[in-house]
Structures are given as C-alpha cells and as structure tokens.
C-alpha positions in Angstrom: 57.3 -105.9 -6.1 57.9 -108.1 -3.0 61.6 -109.1 -3.4 62.0 -105.8 -4.5 61.4 -104.0 -1.3 62.8 -106.5 0.5 66.2 -106.0 -1.1 65.9 -102.4 0.0 65.5 -103.1 3.3 68.0 -106.0 3.6 71.4 -105.5 4.9 72.4 -108.7 4.7 74.6 -108.7 1.4 76.6 -105.7 2.4 79.2 -105.2 5.5 78.0 -101.9 7.8 80.2 -98.4 6.8 81.8 -98.9 10.0 83.8 -101.3 8.8 85.4 -98.8 6.3 86.5 -96.6 9.4 87.4 -99.7 10.9 85.6 -98.8 14.1 88.2 -96.5 15.2 86.0 -94.6 18.1 87.5 -91.3 16.9 86.8 -91.9 13.4 83.4 -93.1 13.7 81.8 -90.5 16.8 83.8 -87.5 14.4 81.3 -89.1 11.4 78.4 -89.6 13.8 78.9 -85.8 15.2 79.0 -84.1 11.9 76.2 -85.5 10.1 74.3 -85.3 13.5 74.7 -81.7 13.5 74.3 -81.2 9.7 70.7 -83.2 10.0 69.6 -81.1 12.9 70.8 -77.7 11.2 69.0 -78.5 7.5 65.7 -80.2 10.0 65.4 -77.0 11.7 65.8 -74.7 8.3 62.4 -76.2 7.2 60.7 -75.1 10.4 61.9 -71.3 10.0 60.6 -71.3 6.9 57.2 -72.7 7.4 57.3 -70.1 10.5 58.2 -67.4 7.8 55.6 -68.2 5.2 52.5 -68.4 7.6 53.7 -64.8 9.1 54.1 -63.3 5.8 50.8 -63.5 4.2 51.9 -61.6 1.5 54.7 -62.6 0.5 55.4 -63.7 -3.1 56.4 -67.1 -4.6 55.6 -69.0 -1.2 55.7 -72.5 -2.9 59.6 -71.8 -3.8 60.0 -71.9 0.3 57.8 -74.9 0.6 60.7 -76.3 -2.5 63.7 -75.4 -0.4 62.3 -76.8 2.4 61.5 -80.2 1.0 65.3 -80.4 -0.6 66.7 -79.2 2.7 64.5 -82.2 4.7 66.1 -84.4 2.1 69.7 -83.7 2.8 68.7 -83.9 6.2 67.7 -87.2 6.0 70.2 -88.3 3.8 72.9 -87.5 6.7 70.5 -89.6 9.0 70.7 -92.5 6.8 74.8 -92.2 7.0 74.8 -92.3 10.6 72.4 -95.0 10.2 74.4 -97.1 7.1 77.4 -97.0 10.1 76.3 -100.4 11.6 73.2 -101.1 9.0 74.1 -101.8 5.7 70.6 -100.7 3.8 72.6 -99.2 1.1 69.6 -99.4 -1.4 67.8 -97.6 1.2 70.2 -94.8 1.1 70.9 -94.6 -2.4 66.8 -94.1 -2.5 67.1 -91.4 -0.3 69.8 -89.9 -2.1 67.8 -90.3 -5.2 64.9 -88.2 -3.8 67.4 -85.6 -2.5 68.4 -85.5 -6.0 65.2 -85.4 -8.1 63.9 -82.5 -5.4 67.3 -80.2 -5.8 67.4 -80.8 -9.7 63.5 -80.2 -9.9 64.2 -76.3 -7.4 66.7 -75.4 -9.5 64.9 -76.1 -13.0 61.7 -74.3 -11.4 63.5 -71.6 -10.2 65.2 -70.4 -13.6 61.8 -69.1 -14.4 61.3 -66.7 -11.6 64.5 -65.4 -11.2 63.8 -62.6 -14.0 60.3 -61.5 -11.7 62.6 -62.5 -8.1 64.9 -59.3 -10.1 61.5 -57.6 -10.7 61.2 -57.1 -7.3 61.8 -53.5 -5.9 65.2 -53.2 -3.9 65.1 -51.5 -0.8 67.0 -48.6 -2.2 63.5 -48.4 -4.0 61.6 -49.7 -1.4 62.7 -46.5 0.8 62.4 -44.1 -1.7 58.6 -44.9 -2.4 57.8 -45.1 1.6 59.4 -41.5 1.1 57.4 -40.4 -1.0 54.2 -42.3 0.4 55.2 -40.1 3.8 54.8 -36.7 1.6 51.7 -37.6 0.1 50.5 -38.8 3.6 51.5 -35.0 4.9 49.7 -33.8 2.0 46.5 -35.4 2.5 46.2 -34.5 6.1 47.1 -31.1 4.9 44.1 -31.2 2.6 41.8 -33.0 4.6 42.4 -30.2 7.6 41.1 -28.1 4.7 38.0 -30.1 3.4 37.5 -30.3 7.7 37.1 -26.6 7.9 35.4 -26.2 4.6 32.6 -29.0 6.1 31.9 -27.4 9.0 31.4 -24.3 7.0 29.1 -25.5 5.2 27.2 -27.9 7.9 26.7 -24.5 9.3 25.4 -22.8 6.4 23.2 -26.3 5.8 21.6 -26.2 8.9 20.6 -22.3 8.7 19.0 -23.6 5.2 17.7 -26.6 6.6 16.6 -24.5 9.2 14.7 -22.2 6.8 13.5 -24.9 4.9 11.5 -26.7 7.7 9.6 -23.7 8.1 9.1 -23.4 4.8 8.1 -27.2 4.9 5.8 -26.3 7.5 3.6 -23.8 6.1 3.5 -25.7 2.6 2.6 -28.8 4.7 -0.3 -26.6 7.2 -1.3 -25.6 3.2 -1.1 -29.1 1.8 -3.2 -30.6 4.9 -6.0 -27.8 3.8 -5.9 -28.6 0.6 -6.2 -32.4 1.1 -8.8 -31.6 3.4 -10.7 -29.5 0.5 -9.8 -32.1 -1.8 -11.7 -35.0 -0.1 -14.3 -32.8 0.9 -14.6 -32.3 -2.6 -14.4 -36.1 -4.0 -17.2 -37.0 -1.3 -19.2 -34.7 -2.8 -18.6 -35.7 -6.7 -19.0 -39.7 -5.3 -22.4 -38.4 -3.4 -23.1 -36.0 -6.9 -22.6 -39.3 -9.0 -24.6 -41.6 -6.9 -27.2 -39.3 -6.6 -27.5 -38.8 -10.6 -27.0 -42.7 -11.1 -29.7 -43.1 -8.2 -31.6 -40.5 -10.5 -31.5 -41.5 -13.5 -32.1 -45.3 -12.1 -35.5 -44.2 -10.7 -36.6 -42.4 -13.7 -35.4 -45.0 -15.7 -37.7 -47.8 -13.9 -40.3 -45.4 -13.1 -40.5 -44.4 -17.2 -39.6 -48.1 -18.1 -42.5 -49.3 -15.4 -45.0 -47.0 -16.7 -44.4 -47.5 -20.1 -44.2 -51.4 -19.8 -47.8 -51.6 -17.7 -49.1 -49.0 -20.5 -48.2 -51.5 -22.9 -49.3 -54.5 -21.2 -53.1 -52.9 -20.4 -53.2 -51.9 -23.9 -52.3 -55.0 -25.1 -54.4 -56.9 -22.7 -57.8 -55.4 -23.4 -57.8 -57.1 -27.6 -56.0 -60.4 -26.0 -58.7 -61.1 -23.8 -61.4 -60.2 -26.4 -59.5 -62.8 -28.6 -59.2 -65.2 -26.2 -62.2 -65.1 -24.6 -64.4 -65.0 -27.9 -62.4 -67.7 -29.6 -64.4 -70.7 -27.4 -67.1 -69.1 -28.9 -65.9 -69.3 -32.6 -65.2 -72.6 -32.2 -68.6 -73.8 -30.8 -70.4 -71.4 -33.8 -68.0 -73.5 -36.0 -68.9 -77.1 -34.9 -72.2 -76.1 -35.5 -72.1 -74.8 -39.0 -70.0 -77.6 -39.7 -72.7 -79.9 -38.3 -75.3 -78.3 -40.4 -73.9 -78.7 -43.6 -72.7 -82.4 -42.5 -76.9 -82.4 -41.7 -77.6 -81.0 -45.1 -75.1 -83.7 -46.8 -77.0 -85.8 -45.9 -80.5 -85.5 -46.9 -79.7 -83.2 -49.6 -76.7 -85.7 -51.3 -77.1 -84.2 -54.6 -77.2 -80.6 -54.1 -77.7 -78.4 -56.7 -75.3 -77.8 -59.9 -74.7 -73.9 -58.7 -74.0 -75.4 -54.8 -72.3 -78.5 -56.0 -69.4 -76.0 -58.2 -69.3 -74.1 -55.5 -68.2 -76.5 -53.1 -65.9 -77.7 -55.8 -64.6 -74.2 -56.1 -63.6 -73.6 -52.2 -62.7 -77.2 -51.8 -65.0 -77.6 -48.8 -63.3 -80.7 -47.9 -59.8 -78.8 -47.5 -61.8 -75.8 -45.8 -62.9 -78.0 -42.9 -59.4 -79.9 -41.7 -57.7 -76.3 -42.3 -60.4 -74.2 -40.0 -59.4 -76.2 -37.4 -55.7 -75.6 -37.4 -56.4 -71.7 -37.8 -58.6 -71.3 -34.3 -55.4 -73.4 -33.1 -53.0 -71.5 -34.2 -54.8 -68.5 -32.9 -55.6 -69.9 -29.6 -52.0 -70.9 -29.4 -51.1 -66.7 -30.3 -53.2 -65.6 -28.1 -51.8 -68.0 -25.2 -48.3 -66.8 -26.3 -49.6 -62.6 -26.0 -51.2 -63.2 -22.4 -47.7 -65.0 -21.8 -45.7 -61.7 -22.8 -48.2 -59.4 -21.6 -48.1 -61.1 -18.1 -44.6 -61.4 -18.3 -44.2 -57.7 -18.7 -46.6 -56.8 -15.7 -44.5 -59.2 -13.5 -41.3 -57.4 -14.9 -42.3 -54.0 -14.2 -44.3 -55.0 -11.1 -46.2 -51.7 -11.2 -49.3 -52.4 -9.6 -47.4 -54.8 -6.7 -45.8 -53.5 -3.4 -42.4 -52.5 -3.8 -41.0 -54.9 -1.3 -42.3 -58.5 -1.8 -41.2 -61.8 -1.3 -41.2 -63.1 -4.8 -39.9 -66.2 -7.0 -36.5 -65.7 -7.9 -36.7 -68.0 -11.4 -39.9 -66.5 -12.3 -38.3 -63.0 -12.6 -35.1 -64.7 -14.5 -38.0 -66.7 -17.0 -40.2 -63.2 -17.5 -36.9 -61.3 -18.6 -35.7 -64.3 -20.5 -39.0 -64.3 -22.2 -38.7 -60.1 -23.0 -35.3 -60.5 -24.2 -36.5 -64.3 -26.7 -36.5 -62.0 -29.8 -32.9 -60.8 -29.6 -31.9 -64.5 -28.1 -32.5 -65.7 -31.8 -30.1 -65.6 -34.5 -29.4 -62.9 -37.1 -27.5 -63.0 -40.0 -24.0 -65.1 -39.5 -24.6 -65.3 -35.7 -26.5 -68.7 -34.7 -28.9 -68.6 -32.0 -27.8 -68.2 -28.6 -28.6 -71.2 -26.3 -30.0 -70.5 -22.7 -28.9 -73.3 -20.1 -30.9 -73.3 -17.3 -29.9 -75.4 -13.2 -32.2 -74.2 -11.2 -32.0 -75.9 -7.6 -34.6 -75.0 -4.8 -34.5 -71.8 -3.9 -37.0 -70.2 -1.0 -38.7 -67.1 -1.6 -36.8 -63.9 -1.8 -37.8 -60.5 -0.1 -36.9 -58.0 -2.4 -37.6 -55.0 -4.5 -38.9 -57.1 -7.6 -38.8 -54.3 -10.0 -35.4 -53.7 -9.7 -34.1 -57.0 -9.1 -35.5 -58.2 -12.5 -33.7 -55.0 -14.0 -30.4 -56.6 -12.7 -31.2 -59.4 -14.3 -32.2 -57.7 -17.7 -28.9 -55.5 -17.7 -26.7 -58.6 -17.2 -28.5 -60.9 -19.7 -28.3 -58.0 -22.3 -24.7 -57.7 -21.6 -24.1 -61.6 -22.0 -26.3 -61.9 -25.0 -24.3 -59.2 -26.4 -21.1 -61.2 -25.6 -22.0 -64.7 -26.9 -23.2 -63.1 -29.9 -19.5 -62.7 -30.8 -18.3 -66.1 -29.6 -16.2 -68.1 -32.0 -18.0 -71.4 -30.6 -21.7 -72.5 -29.9 -23.1 -69.4 -28.2 -23.8 -70.4 -24.8 -25.8 -68.7 -21.4 -25.4 -70.7 -18.3 -27.7 -69.5 -15.7 -27.6 -71.7 -12.2 -29.0 -70.9 -8.9 -29.1 -72.4 -5.5 -29.8 -72.0 -1.8 -26.3 -71.1 0.1 -27.9 -71.5 3.3 -31.5 -70.6 4.9 -30.9 -67.1 4.5 -28.8 -66.3 1.3 -29.4 -67.4 -1.9 -26.9 -67.2 -5.1 -27.5 -66.7 -8.8 -24.5 -67.0 -11.2 -25.0 -66.1 -15.0 -21.9 -66.7 -17.3 -21.8 -66.4 -20.9 -18.7 -68.2 -23.6 -18.2 -64.7 -25.0 -14.8 -62.8 -25.5 -14.6 -61.8 -22.0 -12.6 -58.6 -21.1 -9.3 -57.3 -19.9 -8.4 -57.3 -16.4 -8.5 -53.6 -16.4 -11.8 -53.1 -17.8 -13.1 -55.7 -14.9 -12.2 -53.2 -12.7 -14.4 -49.8 -14.0 -17.3 -52.7 -15.2 -18.7 -51.4 -12.1 -18.3 -47.6 -12.2 -20.4 -45.1 -13.1 -20.7 -43.9 -17.0 -17.9 -46.5 -17.8 -18.8 -48.8 -21.1 -17.0 -50.2 -23.2 -19.0 -49.7 -26.4 -19.2 -46.8 -29.1 -20.3 -43.2 -28.0 -24.1 -43.3 -28.5 -24.6 -47.3 -28.0 -24.9 -47.0 -24.4 -25.2 -44.9 -21.1 -23.0 -47.1 -19.4 -25.0 -47.2 -16.3 -26.4 -50.7 -16.3 -23.8 -52.8 -14.0 -23.3 -49.3 -12.1 -26.8 -49.1 -11.4 -27.1 -53.2 -10.4 -24.1 -53.0 -8.2 -26.0 -50.5 -6.1 -29.1 -52.1 -6.4 -28.0 -55.9 -5.4 -25.6 -53.5 -3.0 -29.2 -52.2 -1.7 -30.6 -55.3 -1.0 -27.7 -56.4 1.2 -25.9 -58.2 -1.1 -22.7 -59.1 -3.7 -22.3 -58.5 -7.1 -18.7 -60.0 -8.6 -17.5 -60.1 -12.2 -15.4 -62.9 -12.8 -13.4 -62.7 -16.2 -10.5 -63.3 -18.4 -10.0 -62.2 -22.2 -11.1 -65.0 -24.5 -12.7 -67.1 -21.7 -16.0 -65.9 -21.4 -17.6 -63.4 -18.3 -19.6 -64.7 -15.1 -22.0 -62.8 -12.9 -22.2 -63.8 -9.5 -24.9 -62.7 -7.2 -25.6 -63.1 -3.4 -28.2 -61.8 -1.7 -30.2 -62.6 1.3 -33.5 -63.9 1.7 -34.8 -60.9 3.9 -34.4 -57.3 3.6 -32.2 -55.7 6.7 -34.7 -53.3 7.1 -37.4 -55.7 7.3 -39.5 -56.4 10.4 
C-alpha cells in the first residue's frame, strides 16, 4: 500500500510537462493563464450553486446541483493539476484526479437520465404566469367575498348583541329565581335531614326504652325463681347428705334388711342413685350459675336501673353482649361455630351512656355474625381494644366474611339503608350506632373490601366533653 502511495506522488520516473513545450515562456504562460482562468471559473460556479440552493429552500432536486458542483470542482482541480505537472511530473496523481472527475461525470450523467421526465413535468414560465393570473383573479374574488362576509358579520354581531342583552336580562331573572329555589331546596334538605335524624333518634329512644324495659323485666322475672333455686340448692345438698348418712347407718346396724327392702334396693340400684344424685346436684348448681350470669348480663346490658352517664369497663359491656349472642355464635346446619377471639389491653374506665354503648356493640357484633356465617373459611370474629392515649380508647371489631363493595360501604351509615331483604331489617342499626358514637364525641369508621372481610373501628374519649 505504501509503495502504491509512493508511486502516485513520485516524480523521478518522468519529466515535467514543460519539456513538451520546450520551456518556451510564451507557450508555457499561455497554458498557465488558460488553465488558471478555467480553474477559477470552475471553482466559482459551485460557490454560486451552493448560495443559490441555500436561498431557494423550496427548490426541487437539490442533490443534482450538488453533483454538478462536485463535477465542476473536480474539473477545476484537473486544470490545476495541468499547471502543477508543468514542473512536477506526478502524472499518476494527475491521472487519479482525472479518473475521479470521470467517475463523478459518469455518475452525474447516469442519475440525471431518470429525472429528466420529472424536470420536463415542471411547469413552464407561461404555465406559471397563467396560474399566477388565475390566483390573482381568485384573490380578487375572495376579497370581494370577504368584504361581503365582513358586512354580514357586522350585521350578525349587532343582532347577537341585541339578543345577548335580552338573554342576559332573562338570565339574571332566571338566576334570581334559581337562587330562591336553591335556598328553598337547601332549607327543605336541612328540614328533611333534621326530620330523618329526629325519626332515627325517636326510634332509637323508643327501641332502647322498650328493649331496656323488656330485658330488665325478663331479668327481674327470671332472677326471683333463680335465686329461689340457687338459695335452696345448699339445703338440698345438706339434707341429701344427712339422708345418705342415715342410710349408711342403717346398712351398718342392719346389714341383713328385710326381703322387700333388699329387693327394692336392688331394683332402684341404690349405689348408682347415690353417685348420680351428686352429679345431678352439681349440674343444677352449674345451670343456676349460668342463669345468674345471663340475668346479670341482661341487667348490665340494659343498664335500666343505673345512672344514664357512668364510668364503665368497656370489656364488661363487650363480654355481656357476646354472652347474649352466644346462641347465635353456635353452628347451625352447614354453618360451623363462629370463633370469637378477644385481645384486650388495659383500658381506663370510660365515661359514657352504658346502655347506648352496649347497643352499638350489639349492632356491630350482630352484623359481624351474619357476615362470618358466609365465610368460606373458618368463621372468625376478632375484637381488639387498646388505649390510644390517656384520654381516648379504640375498639376494633372485624370479621372474615364476604365484605362489601365501596358503594355499599359509603351508604352503611345512612338512615334506613340495608342490604337485607325487605322485612328482614330496618336499616337503622349502623345509623343509630354512628349517632351514638358521635354523641360520645368519638368516631365510627368502616373498613371493608369485597371478599376481604369487614372491620369497624370505634374511637371514643374516656370522658364526655359535656361532663364537668
């Protein structure tokens, strides 16, 4: 490769071109002047073409001008080489420059042939002039039409302005009427809300009063016979012990009883009766204890014989409510037992309306039981309590039931809203619960998603704001 480059630029093998002209000054000068002028002219033409192409951005076939420029530059360079070879016999270099010029010339000629039809399709000056005259005519017509449109526009604007003034006057009158109607509607809505709340409060008051009296009455009626049973069990137990001791003494001093007595002892299986009788007494004792617990839970739930506002143990109210709902927690048919998990933390006594707060626990736990029954997994209700600080406590009641949609969750606290069939619910339970918690200065929130269970979060202060 280096040898080829050296041969191209070497001049030892040849004699300068000037020897062909016998170094005659006139002849040499003539060739120098002619080649120089041609080279200068050739070099100036591409500059003019580049300037022309840059000024005419809309010019088609710009690359043709660039090819012509390259062709002319290569031709100019060939003439410069003619002057160069007068003194420097680098004919290989001169030949390569001519070969480049020939290649560019041939390429330009080849690519020029296909675009000749396109060049011929360009409009001629006469066609351009005719088109220009037609455009001038169209411009004059358009200006005439625009003048007519401007006049029509001015007329329309005047009409629109007049009509706008009329509409504005009508709109002002309509807005005044609408404002009055809106004010009346707002007052009516406030009245309806007040009426609905009053109706809910009235139903709640009547319901709690009736429920409290019913529960208290049942508790009172059951309590008397239960106390009678509970109070006499001890005496029955003592009397029975005395009788059994008497029988044992008879057996010690009269080991051979009469035939009729021996037969009757064998018939009634005295030993079995003795052992089973103690178990029966123990069962009666457990049953009486259970009834006393239920009666106490009923009395604690109703709180009818206590002050309306009182400091109470939240856990006791929850436990009493669960005790009353224990039968509903048991499995029925295809539904298994519902497990209740209680996670109690230390809570201070809470100043509240105990009966109303128990009603909230009853409503939420009843809904949780209904939802947990539909769980595909093991039915579960979780209750967690904790003190947020010294002045507020939180109760969380959650289930693993079917949950609810966002639309239902947003309406859960609306009065008379229910998802149960007609006749199966009043739709007041959660609305009343919300009002009770709000009355205590607390908050009741519902967190639920479809197929992900439901959680109710109760936050209430430990002291009522109105309390002194």
